[in-house]
Phi, psi and omega in degrees: 000138179262189181214159171233159179274120186243141171242127185251133178243147167249134180227157177226149180250123178272131186244150176229199182298327185264009180105216183293132182240330182203156179235131176240137182228150178220132178287127174282310183163187183226157177179178181277117180265118180295129180227128176268123177297327177296327178287323177300317177294319182299314181302319183281324176294324178297318178296320179296321184293338189265007177286161181300320179246110181268109178258108184301323180297319180292316180297316179298318180297319179298315178297314178301317184294313179302312181293342178289337183259337182268144181233142179211124177281175179293153176079208186260043182280178182284143175287135184235180183222138172280085187292328178300313177293318182296318180291339178274357183269162179288163185299322181289332174289320179298318178295321178300311182295317184290318181287325175296317177299318180299324178298316181289323178292320178298322178293321174300320176297320181293326176295312187285317185276316186255001182060035170294134184242117176303132179090334177268325180242148183290161179212126177229157180249128177295321185285326186271333184237047181297326182293335182273352182253022184298139177083352180246316180235140179300137180275349181242161176079209186290131173221141170291185186264305185236151178240114180266126177265085184273165177301328182279351181126172181296137178231121179272139180239130178251124181245126175234151177214145181216148170283132181233117182259064181222151174291325176274098187292321178267123181304137181275140173106214189261052177074167180262162179302317177298324177296314178298317181298324183285324177297324176300312182297319180293325178297316176295320178300317181296315180299317183294337183245048172055049175061043182295139178288146182201163169212169186224139172238140184229107186269140174245126179247127178197187180297340177278358178114211180245124179238158181213138166262127179245124180250119182246135179287140182294322189260016183281134173302329178296334182277353175292127184073026178307134185263105183239018182296339179282347181285122183247359176233119182293159179291165184285340180077008178262103182284158171224150186217142178213152182283149175268127179300157178299162190240035174293169186300317181296316179296318181301317179299320179296318183295327185269350190300319181289331176293314181294324181285323186273330187233354176086150180256158175276104175283166177304327182292325183269338184270339178101161181292146171082009179293149178212171180265007181291154181230041187274324186289159182284152176295326181297321179293320179298316180295321180296321177294318179301321181300324179297318180294325179299313181298319179299313179297319180294323176301318178296317180293317182300323183290340182267347188267168178266154182294132175254314185166203179227152179223118180057035177083005182249132181295139179238130176237154179165200181194171178268143178230129178269140176274063185243030178291334177235090176074204184292138183290136169270323184227166164222152185235139171268116179254111183238153179232128180277147178297333175200168177291146177257138178279064185210127176260092186272003189259007186294336179251013188300314184291329180289330180272349188297331184282350179284124189289342183263010180280148174282149176268088186235144184215132179236118174235113185063245180252006182255121181249129176232141176223125177259129181231148176295136182295340181268353183257151176298145178291135179293151180287160178293329178298319180290320177302311181298319182299313183289329177293329183278348181286000000 
């Protein structure tokens, strides 16, 4: 397992009669955040699998493309980026790589900070399953990326990523204007959805590696018992505060315009029949409905794949994909689908084992298994894969 350099912020939203009025933030500290490259791939492959039409060629190409830009040495080294290739790419490819990386890093943060456990707690995507979240979340306008079903309740996660061409990878001072603007939009989203809990991760990709700013709400139930033992540099102690713009209809449209232009809106065709902007139904119901779509999509993928082996008595099918979309491959990934979910939480010791340099970078979420291997190394046997998953 690799790591990225993380800076953690705690923030609070000051509310008045008209809703959110100001945001205040304070840096907690910085430290190495463990990140599994296999988990980064898993989060993005999962999103591909949940579309109405699952095109295996497209999913494989996206995985190959993403792995072509990310670099990871053996053992527990820092996750890196092939900046020369990234800078030679078009803007939309750079955004694809940075935002895909952001999803994986955000999920790693949820594991480390909130003790979210893949397979034990639910996970839904706002972008892929809008039709299954009808009555709970608005289908138009600002939406976070992922919905974590934690023991403390639903937690929305917003992942952003940007290429940063600076020696100082983390911006100095009181955050950047885009970060502040996004926190404002999320604050409005939270108010509109009955004070819904949320957090935001903002990944920076550059020659210095992969860095991330993580913004955590002060009053979130998920932040109770927040795990910060991995932070080894205390915060600067310099708070920053900014006003939230007014929320009349014209202003709200301006605030949302870059989201709609950059990431697309959910039209009736993509959101499904009967979608509405109401937020009356429970998040638990929405997550339950989403789980049904996940199983259907996994059944379709399982039927297309070749036999790999069995895990905990359940058949696993899949194949290897090389990250050679841009020149010589650095990595290849095993993408596998389980015939059914297994009643086993094998990840309880995953972070404790992550520092061992001879461990496989393997990740299982629900029925989707991903394993990232160096393109120069022999592929591990299925017996070894199964053995490490069972530890």
